[in-house]
DRENVEX-507861 format. One record per atom (N, C-alpha, C): residue number from 1; atom name; x, y, z. Coordinates in nm, 2 decimals, decimal comma. Each point is the difference from the previous one (the first is absolute). Example, Ala and Ser with C-alpha at 12.3 -4.5 7.8 and 13.67 -1.06 7.14 Angstrom:
! DRENVEX-507861
<1 'N' <1,32 -0,57 0,78>>
<1 'CA' <-0,09 0,12 0,00>>
<1 'C' <0,09 0,12 0,00>>
<2 'N' <-0,04 0,11 -0,07>>
<2 'CA' <0,09 0,11 0,00>>
<2 'C' <-0,08 0,11 0,08>>
//
This chain:
! DRENVEX-507861
<1 'N' <-0,16 1,58 -1,98>>
<1 'CA' <-0,14 0,00 0,00>>
<1 'C' <-0,04 0,11 -0,09>>
<2 'N' <-0,07 -0,04 -0,11>>
<2 'CA' <-0,05 0,09 -0,10>>
<2 'C' <-0,14 0,06 0,05>>
<3 'N' <-0,05 0,09 -0,09>>
<3 'CA' <-0,13 0,06 0,04>>
<3 'C' <-0,08 0,03 -0,13>>
<4 'N' <-0,13 -0,01 0,02>>
<4 'CA' <-0,10 0,04 -0,10>>
<4 'C' <-0,05 0,13 0,05>>
<5 'N' <0,00 0,11 -0,08>>
<5 'CA' <-0,06 0,13 0,03>>
<5 'C' <-0,13 0,00 -0,09>>
<6 'N' <-0,11 0,01 0,06>>
<6 'CA' <-0,13 -0,01 -0,07>>
<6 'C' <-0,09 0,12 0,02>>
<7 'N' <-0,05 0,06 -0,10>>
<7 'CA' <-0,10 0,10 0,01>>
<7 'C' <0,05 0,14 0,05>>
<8 'N' <-0,08 0,09 -0,02>>
<8 'CA' <0,03 0,14 0,04>>
<8 'C' <0,01 0,02 0,15>>
<9 'N' <-0,06 -0,09 0,08>>
<9 'CA' <0,01 0,01 0,15>>
<9 'C' <0,14 -0,05 0,05>>
<10 'N' <0,08 -0,06 -0,09>>
<10 'CA' <0,13 -0,04 0,04>>
<10 'C' <0,00 -0,13 0,08>>
<11 'N' <-0,09 -0,09 -0,03>>
<11 'CA' <0,00 -0,13 0,06>>
<11 'C' <0,13 -0,07 -0,03>>
<12 'N' <0,06 -0,05 0,11>>
<12 'CA' <0,13 -0,07 -0,02>>
<12 'C' <-0,01 -0,14 0,06>>
<13 'N' <0,04 -0,10 -0,08>>
<13 'CA' <0,00 -0,14 0,03>>
<13 'C' <0,14 -0,05 0,00>>
<14 'N' <0,05 -0,05 0,11>>
<14 'CA' <0,13 -0,06 0,00>>
<14 'C' <0,00 -0,15 -0,04>>
<15 'N' <0,08 -0,03 -0,10>>
<15 'CA' <0,00 -0,14 -0,05>>
<15 'C' <0,15 -0,04 -0,03>>
<16 'N' <0,04 -0,11 0,04>>
<16 'CA' <0,13 -0,05 -0,03>>
<16 'C' <0,03 0,01 -0,15>>
<17 'N' <0,13 0,05 -0,03>>
<17 'CA' <0,03 0,03 -0,14>>
<17 'C' <-0,03 -0,12 -0,10>>
<18 'N' <0,04 -0,12 0,04>>
<18 'CA' <-0,03 -0,11 -0,10>>
<18 'C' <-0,15 -0,02 -0,03>>
<19 'N' <-0,08 0,01 0,11>>
<19 'CA' <-0,14 -0,01 -0,02>>
<19 'C' <-0,05 0,12 -0,08>>
<20 'N' <0,05 0,11 0,03>>
<20 'CA' <-0,04 0,12 -0,08>>
<20 'C' <0,03 0,00 -0,14>>
<21 'N' <0,12 -0,06 -0,04>>
<21 'CA' <0,03 -0,01 -0,14>>
<21 'C' <-0,09 -0,09 -0,07>>
<22 'N' <-0,05 -0,11 0,06>>
<22 'CA' <-0,10 -0,09 -0,06>>
<22 'C' <-0,13 0,07 -0,01>>
<23 'N' <-0,04 0,07 0,10>>
<23 'CA' <-0,13 0,07 0,00>>
<23 'C' <0,00 0,11 -0,11>>
<24 'N' <0,11 0,06 -0,02>>
<24 'CA' <0,01 0,11 -0,10>>
<24 'C' <-0,03 -0,05 -0,14>>
<25 'N' <0,05 -0,12 -0,03>>
<25 'CA' <-0,03 -0,06 -0,13>>
<25 'C' <-0,15 -0,02 -0,02>>
<26 'N' <-0,06 -0,07 0,10>>
<26 'CA' <-0,14 -0,03 -0,01>>
<26 'C' <-0,09 0,12 0,00>>
<27 'N' <0,03 0,09 0,09>>
<27 'CA' <-0,08 0,13 0,02>>
<27 'C' <0,01 0,08 -0,13>>
<28 'N' <0,12 0,02 -0,05>>
<28 'CA' <0,02 0,08 -0,12>>
<28 'C' <-0,07 -0,06 -0,12>>
<29 'N' <0,00 -0,13 -0,01>>
<29 'CA' <-0,07 -0,07 -0,11>>
<29 'C' <-0,15 0,03 0,00>>
<30 'N' <-0,06 -0,02 0,12>>
<30 'CA' <-0,14 0,02 0,02>>
<30 'C' <-0,04 0,15 -0,03>>
<31 'N' <0,08 0,09 0,06>>
<31 'CA' <-0,03 0,14 -0,02>>
<31 'C' <0,01 0,05 -0,14>>
<32 'N' <0,10 -0,05 -0,07>>
<32 'CA' <0,03 0,03 -0,14>>
<32 'C' <-0,12 -0,04 -0,08>>
<33 'N' <-0,07 -0,11 0,04>>
<33 'CA' <-0,12 -0,05 -0,08>>
<33 'C' <-0,13 0,08 0,05>>
<34 'N' <0,02 0,10 0,09>>
<34 'CA' <-0,11 0,07 0,04>>
<34 'C' <-0,09 -0,07 0,11>>
<35 'N' <0,05 -0,10 0,06>>
<35 'CA' <-0,08 -0,08 0,09>>
<35 'C' <0,02 0,05 0,15>>
<36 'N' <-0,10 0,00 0,07>>
<36 'CA' <0,00 0,03 0,14>>
<36 'C' <-0,01 -0,13 0,08>>
<37 'N' <0,06 -0,01 0,12>>
<37 'CA' <0,00 -0,12 0,08>>
<37 'C' <0,05 0,04 0,14>>
<38 'N' <0,00 -0,10 0,09>>
<38 'CA' <0,04 0,02 0,14>>
<38 'C' <0,14 -0,07 0,02>>
<39 'N' <0,07 0,06 0,10>>
<39 'CA' <0,12 -0,06 0,05>>
<39 'C' <-0,01 -0,02 0,15>>
<40 'N' <0,01 -0,12 0,05>>
<40 'CA' <-0,01 -0,03 0,14>>
<40 'C' <0,12 -0,06 0,06>>
<41 'N' <0,03 0,03 0,12>>
<41 'CA' <0,12 -0,06 0,07>>
<41 'C' <-0,02 0,00 0,15>>
<42 'N' <0,07 -0,09 0,07>>
<42 'CA' <0,00 0,00 0,14>>
<42 'C' <0,11 0,10 0,05>>
<43 'N' <-0,03 0,07 0,11>>
<43 'CA' <0,09 0,10 0,06>>
<43 'C' <0,13 -0,07 0,05>>
<44 'N' <0,11 0,07 -0,01>>
<44 'CA' <0,13 -0,06 0,05>>
<44 'C' <-0,01 -0,01 0,15>>
<45 'N' <0,09 -0,08 0,06>>
<45 'CA' <0,01 -0,02 0,14>>
<45 'C' <0,02 0,13 0,08>>
<46 'N' <0,07 0,10 -0,06>>
<46 'CA' <0,02 0,13 0,07>>
<46 'C' <-0,11 0,10 -0,02>>
<47 'N' <-0,11 -0,04 -0,07>>
<47 'CA' <-0,11 0,09 -0,02>>
<47 'C' <-0,12 -0,04 0,08>>
<48 'N' <-0,10 0,08 0,01>>
<48 'CA' <-0,12 -0,03 0,06>>
<48 'C' <-0,06 -0,13 -0,05>>
<49 'N' <-0,05 -0,09 0,08>>
<49 'CA' <-0,04 -0,13 -0,04>>
<49 'C' <-0,12 0,02 -0,10>>
<50 'N' <0,00 -0,09 -0,10>>
<50 'CA' <-0,12 0,00 -0,09>>
<50 'C' <0,05 -0,02 -0,15>>
<51 'N' <-0,09 0,05 -0,09>>
<51 'CA' <0,03 0,00 -0,14>>
<51 'C' <-0,06 0,12 -0,06>>
<52 'N' <0,04 0,03 -0,12>>
<52 'CA' <-0,05 0,11 -0,08>>
<52 'C' <-0,03 -0,03 -0,14>>
<53 'N' <-0,08 0,08 -0,07>>
<53 'CA' <-0,03 -0,02 -0,14>>
<53 'C' <0,00 0,14 -0,06>>
<54 'N' <0,06 0,02 -0,12>>
<54 'CA' <-0,01 0,12 -0,08>>
<54 'C' <-0,08 -0,03 -0,12>>
<55 'N' <-0,08 0,10 -0,05>>
<55 'CA' <-0,06 -0,01 -0,13>>
<55 'C' <0,09 0,07 -0,10>>
<56 'N' <0,05 -0,07 -0,09>>
<56 'CA' <0,09 0,06 -0,10>>
<56 'C' <-0,07 0,03 -0,13>>
<57 'N' <0,02 0,12 -0,04>>
<57 'CA' <-0,07 0,05 -0,12>>
<57 'C' <0,10 0,08 -0,09>>
<58 'N' <-0,02 -0,02 -0,13>>
<58 'CA' <0,10 0,07 -0,09>>
<58 'C' <0,01 0,15 0,01>>
<59 'N' <-0,10 0,07 0,05>>
<59 'CA' <0,00 0,14 0,01>>
<59 'C' <0,07 0,05 0,13>>
<60 'N' <0,03 -0,09 0,09>>
<60 'CA' <0,05 0,05 0,13>>
<60 'C' <0,15 -0,02 0,00>>
<61 'N' <0,08 0,11 0,03>>
<61 'CA' <0,14 0,00 0,00>>
<61 'C' <0,06 -0,11 0,08>>
<62 'N' <0,11 -0,07 -0,05>>
<62 'CA' <0,06 -0,11 0,06>>
<62 'C' <0,15 0,01 -0,02>>
<63 'N' <0,08 -0,03 0,10>>
<63 'CA' <0,15 0,01 -0,01>>
<63 'C' <0,05 -0,12 0,08>>
<64 'N' <0,10 -0,07 -0,06>>
<64 'CA' <0,07 -0,11 0,07>>
<64 'C' <0,14 0,05 0,03>>
<65 'N' <0,04 -0,01 0,12>>
<65 'CA' <0,14 0,04 0,05>>
<65 'C' <0,07 -0,12 0,06>>
<66 'N' <0,12 -0,03 -0,05>>
<66 'CA' <0,07 -0,12 0,04>>
<66 'C' <0,12 0,05 0,08>>
<67 'N' <0,03 -0,07 0,11>>
<67 'CA' <0,12 0,03 0,08>>
<67 'C' <0,13 -0,04 -0,08>>
<68 'N' <-0,01 -0,12 -0,06>>
<68 'CA' <0,12 -0,05 -0,07>>
<68 'C' <0,01 0,07 -0,14>>
<69 'N' <0,12 0,04 -0,04>>
<69 'CA' <0,02 0,06 -0,12>>
<69 'C' <0,00 -0,09 -0,12>>
<70 'N' <0,04 -0,13 0,02>>
<70 'CA' <0,00 -0,10 -0,10>>
<70 'C' <-0,13 -0,07 -0,01>>
<71 'N' <-0,06 -0,02 -0,12>>
<71 'CA' <-0,12 -0,08 -0,01>>
<71 'C' <0,02 -0,15 0,04>>
<72 'N' <-0,11 -0,05 0,05>>
<72 'CA' <0,01 -0,14 0,05>>
<72 'C' <-0,04 -0,10 -0,12>>
<73 'N' <0,05 -0,12 0,01>>
<73 'CA' <-0,04 -0,10 -0,09>>
<73 'C' <-0,14 -0,04 0,03>>
<74 'N' <-0,08 -0,01 -0,11>>
<74 'CA' <-0,14 -0,03 0,02>>
<74 'C' <-0,03 -0,14 -0,02>>
<75 'N' <-0,10 -0,05 0,08>>
<75 'CA' <-0,05 -0,14 -0,01>>
<75 'C' <-0,13 0,00 -0,09>>
<76 'N' <0,01 -0,07 -0,11>>
<76 'CA' <-0,12 0,00 -0,09>>
<76 'C' <-0,12 -0,07 0,08>>
<77 'N' <0,03 -0,10 0,08>>
<77 'CA' <-0,11 -0,07 0,07>>
<77 'C' <-0,07 0,09 0,10>>
<78 'N' <0,08 0,09 0,07>>
<78 'CA' <-0,06 0,09 0,10>>
<78 'C' <-0,08 0,10 -0,07>>
<79 'N' <0,05 0,06 -0,12>>
<79 'CA' <-0,08 0,09 -0,08>>
<79 'C' <-0,13 -0,06 -0,04>>
<80 'N' <0,01 -0,12 -0,05>>
<80 'CA' <-0,12 -0,07 -0,05>>
<80 'C' <-0,11 -0,02 0,11>>
<81 'N' <0,05 -0,04 0,12>>
<81 'CA' <-0,09 -0,01 0,11>>
<81 'C' <-0,07 0,13 0,04>>
<82 'N' <0,08 0,11 0,00>>
<82 'CA' <-0,05 0,13 0,04>>
<82 'C' <-0,10 0,05 -0,11>>
<83 'N' <0,04 -0,03 -0,13>>
<83 'CA' <-0,09 0,04 -0,11>>
<83 'C' <-0,13 -0,08 0,00>>
<84 'N' <0,00 -0,12 0,04>>
<84 'CA' <-0,12 -0,08 0,01>>
<84 'C' <-0,09 0,06 0,11>>
<85 'N' <0,06 0,03 0,11>>
<85 'CA' <-0,08 0,06 0,11>>
<85 'C' <-0,05 0,14 -0,04>>
<86 'N' <0,07 0,07 -0,08>>
<86 'CA' <-0,04 0,14 -0,05>>
<86 'C' <-0,12 -0,01 -0,08>>
<87 'N' <-0,02 -0,11 -0,07>>
<87 'CA' <-0,11 -0,02 -0,09>>
<87 'C' <-0,12 -0,07 0,07>>
<88 'N' <0,01 -0,03 0,12>>
<88 'CA' <-0,11 -0,06 0,08>>
<88 'C' <-0,08 0,12 0,06>>
<89 'N' <-0,12 -0,04 0,05>>
<89 'CA' <-0,09 0,10 0,06>>
<89 'C' <0,06 0,06 0,13>>
<90 'N' <0,09 -0,07 0,06>>
<90 'CA' <0,07 0,04 0,13>>
<90 'C' <0,12 0,09 -0,03>>
<91 'N' <0,04 0,02 -0,12>>
<91 'CA' <0,12 0,08 -0,03>>
<91 'C' <0,13 -0,06 0,04>>
<92 'N' <0,11 0,07 -0,01>>
<92 'CA' <0,13 -0,05 0,04>>
<92 'C' <0,01 -0,02 0,15>>
<93 'N' <0,04 -0,12 0,04>>
<93 'CA' <0,02 -0,03 0,14>>
<93 'C' <0,15 -0,03 0,00>>
<94 'N' <0,07 0,10 0,07>>
<94 'CA' <0,15 -0,01 0,01>>
<94 'C' <0,04 -0,11 0,10>>
<95 'N' <0,06 -0,11 -0,06>>
<95 'CA' <0,04 -0,11 0,09>>
<95 'C' <0,15 -0,02 -0,03>>
<96 'N' <0,07 -0,07 0,09>>
<96 'CA' <0,14 -0,02 -0,01>>
<96 'C' <0,02 -0,08 -0,13>>
<97 'N' <0,12 0,01 -0,05>>
<97 'CA' <0,04 -0,06 -0,12>>
<97 'C' <-0,02 -0,15 0,00>>
<98 'N' <0,03 -0,07 0,11>>
<98 'CA' <-0,01 -0,14 0,00>>
<98 'C' <-0,14 -0,05 0,05>>
<99 'N' <-0,10 0,09 0,02>>
<99 'CA' <-0,13 -0,04 0,04>>
<99 'C' <-0,10 0,02 -0,11>>
<100 'N' <-0,07 -0,10 -0,04>>
<100 'CA' <-0,10 0,01 -0,10>>
<100 'C' <-0,12 0,06 0,07>>
<101 'N' <-0,08 0,09 -0,07>>
<101 'CA' <-0,12 0,06 0,06>>
<101 'C' <-0,10 -0,11 0,06>>
<102 'N' <-0,02 -0,11 -0,07>>
<102 'CA' <-0,09 -0,10 0,05>>
<102 'C' <0,05 -0,07 0,12>>
<103 'N' <0,13 -0,01 0,02>>
<103 'CA' <0,06 -0,06 0,12>>
<103 'C' <-0,02 0,09 0,12>>
<104 'N' <0,01 0,13 -0,02>>
<104 'CA' <-0,01 0,10 0,10>>
<104 'C' <-0,15 0,00 0,04>>
<105 'N' <-0,09 0,00 -0,09>>
<105 'CA' <-0,15 0,00 0,03>>
<105 'C' <-0,03 -0,13 0,07>>
<106 'N' <0,05 -0,11 -0,04>>
<106 'CA' <-0,03 -0,13 0,08>>
<106 'C' <0,05 0,01 0,14>>
<107 'N' <0,12 0,06 0,02>>
<107 'CA' <0,06 0,01 0,14>>
<107 'C' <-0,08 0,09 0,08>>
<108 'N' <-0,05 0,12 -0,06>>
<108 'CA' <-0,08 0,09 0,08>>
<108 'C' <-0,14 -0,05 0,04>>
<109 'N' <-0,06 -0,08 -0,10>>
<109 'CA' <-0,13 -0,05 0,03>>
<109 'C' <0,01 -0,11 0,10>>
<110 'N' <0,10 -0,08 0,01>>
<110 'CA' <0,01 -0,11 0,10>>
<110 'C' <0,04 0,06 0,14>>
<111 'N' <0,05 0,12 0,00>>
<111 'CA' <0,03 0,07 0,13>>
<111 'C' <-0,12 0,05 0,07>>
<112 'N' <-0,11 0,01 -0,07>>
<112 'CA' <-0,12 0,06 0,06>>
<112 'C' <-0,09 -0,11 0,05>>
//
């Protein structure tokens, strides 16, 4: 389980290493361009129920820490889906690799 360390307050977000590797590519690209955006995710089963969102800004310190020493193989398709969501008004929505954001949105709207 990797972590994102964000801001001077030491906000720590735990994210599975493979997902974190993909997020790192998308987040780094956006921040390198000087773009601000949000990152949203559902809490893990062992955390308090709910979801969270961070506002990511190029001036705020950010560090990615991976548990695995070896880099993971990246999926171009997953990076593209995350990048598309990063460019939307809702920001990055972290979804599982095999779930397209529109499929998850459809599933959650039909559950209500």
